[in-house]
N, C-alpha and C positions, 0 to 999 in steps of 0.2 A: 360748214363748221359744226352745226348742230348735230348732223348725222354722225360726224366723226366723234363728237363728244359722247353721244349715246353708245356708240360702239366701244369706246374706251371704258365707259362705266360697266357695260355688259361684260367685257373682258376681265375687268377687275373682280366682278362677282364670281365669274366662273373660276378664276384663279384662286380666290379665297375658298370656294367650296372644294376644289380639288385638293388644296392644302389641308383642309379639315379632314377630308377622307383619308389622306395619306398619313395624317398624324394619329389616327385611331389605332389603338393597340389590337393586334390580332389575338391576343390572349383573352380578351373579353368578348363573349358572344354578342353579336348585334341583335337587337330586338326588332328592328325593322325588317320586314320580310318582302321578298320579291313576289308580286301578285302572280297567281296562277295563270291569268290571262297573258301577262307579259312574258312569262317563261314559255307558255305554249306557243306564242308567236315566235320567240327565239328558237325553240326546238324545231318548230315547223320549218324555219329557214335553214337550220342546220341540215335537216333531212333533204330539203330542196337543193341546197348547195352540194351535198354529197351525191345526190342522185344524178346530178349533171356531170359527174366525174367518174362514174362507174358504168359497167356494161350489163350488170344483172343484179338480181336480188341478193345473192350471196356476197357479191362485192360491196353492195350498199350496207348490208349488215356488218361486214368486216370494217367498213369505213366508220360506221357509228361506234363499233366496238373500240376502235383505236382512239376515237375522240373521248369515249367514256373512260378509257385507261388513263388518259392525261388528267381528266377530272378526278378520278379515283386517287391518283398519287397525291394530288393537292389536298383532297379531303382528308386523307390519312394523315398527312403531315400536320394539317391544321388541328385535327382532333387530338393528336399526340401532344400538341402544345396546350390545348385548351382544357382537356379532360384530366383533372388532377387525380381522379380515382381510377384512371384507366392506364394500364401498362401495355407494352407491346406483346401481343400474344404470339406464340410460336407453335401451338398445337392446333389440330383440326377443329375439335369441338369448341374450345374457347374462341377461336378465330371466327367460326360461324355465328356464335352467340354475339360477338362483338359487331359483326356486320348486321345481324338480324335486329339488334336493339340500338346500339349507340349510333351506328352509321345511318340506319334508316330514320331514326329520330332527328338526327342532325340535318338530313336532306329533306325529309317529308313530314316532320312533326309527328311521326307515329312509328311504332315498330312494325316490321313485316308481319303478315298475318299468320304465317306458320313456317316452321323449320322441320324438315324431315330427312330420313335416310332411305335410299333405295332398298327394296327387299331383294333385289336380284344382284346388285353389284355393290360390294361394300365400300368401293371408292367413290360412290356417287351420293351427293346430298342435294336437297332442293330447298330453296327459299321461295316462298309464295307470297305474292302481293295481289289481293283480290281486286284492287282498283288503283293501279299505279297512276299517280296524278300527272306524271309527265306525258302519258299517252292519252289522257282523257279527251283531248280535243284533236287528236290526230286521226284523220279519215284515210283509211287504206282502200284504194280502188280494188274492184273485183279481180282485175288481171294481176294484182300483186297480193293475192289472198294469203300466200305463204310468208309474206314479209312480217317480221316482228320488230317494231320500233324499240322494244325492250332490249335490243342488242346494245344500246347505249348503257343501260343499267348493267348488263352483263359485263361490259368493259370496266365499269366502276368497281364491281365486285371482284373481277379478275385481278385488277391492280392492287386492291387492298389485300386479297389473299396472298399474292406474291410478296407484298411488303411485310406480311406476317410469316414469311418463310414457309408458306404452304401453297406453292404454285399449283394451279389447276386450270383445266380448260373449262371455260364458262360460256354457256349458251342460254339464250332466252327463248321461251316457248309460250305462245298464246294458247290458253286452254279454256275457252269460254264455258261457263257453267250456268245453271238456271239463276237468273237475276244477277249474274256476274260476267257480263260480256267481255270485260277487259282483263279477266283473271290471267295473271302472268306467272310462270314458273321459271326461276333462274336455276339452271342445273349446273352444279359444279362437279367435275370429274377430276379428282386429285391425282397427281403424278404417282407413279409406282414408288419412287424414292420416298415420297411423303408417307405413303401407307406403310412401307417397310420401317420407317423411322418410328411411326406410331406404335407398331407392334413391339419394337425393341424397347421403347419407353414404357409401354404397358407391362412388358415382361420384367422390367427392372423395378417395378413398384414393390 
């Protein structure tokens, strides 16, 4: 009987906590943060789970990209609700600035380290994070050296770009530099329709 009573009290506490969480308004940013260690453990398990269901590195990156897209859609919706001074962007540069600043700060408490445009292809832009926190504790074996865990980030960016009516093919590339072994470049290649629309809008100014 004593054990049953303890279980009942525990169940009540869990129910009360769940109710409190559900009653919190999504409009107010939460000040409690998920620890990096806890997120790293979760992300590591996501990679392990995905790896057991694919045949190669490209498939694994594609799986992480798809998961990232689902996260990106929810992040975008939440930011549109919370950020009173932010409106839905529909042009390339404002969309990139939105991702580079607002999205990165919401996810990682900092803006991305740089935003640039390709000198060779006018439809390609790059967002660089010198030390992405999500891959800080991910160890990639030598036989998978070409694998980029940042494919998850690329999925988030791709979903947000599409939500801003600027669809792009987004890929992640690990480009280590001196003192920056985790430097990651998110490459966005915008669709031809987007670039043609940009030219028409610029010509109409």
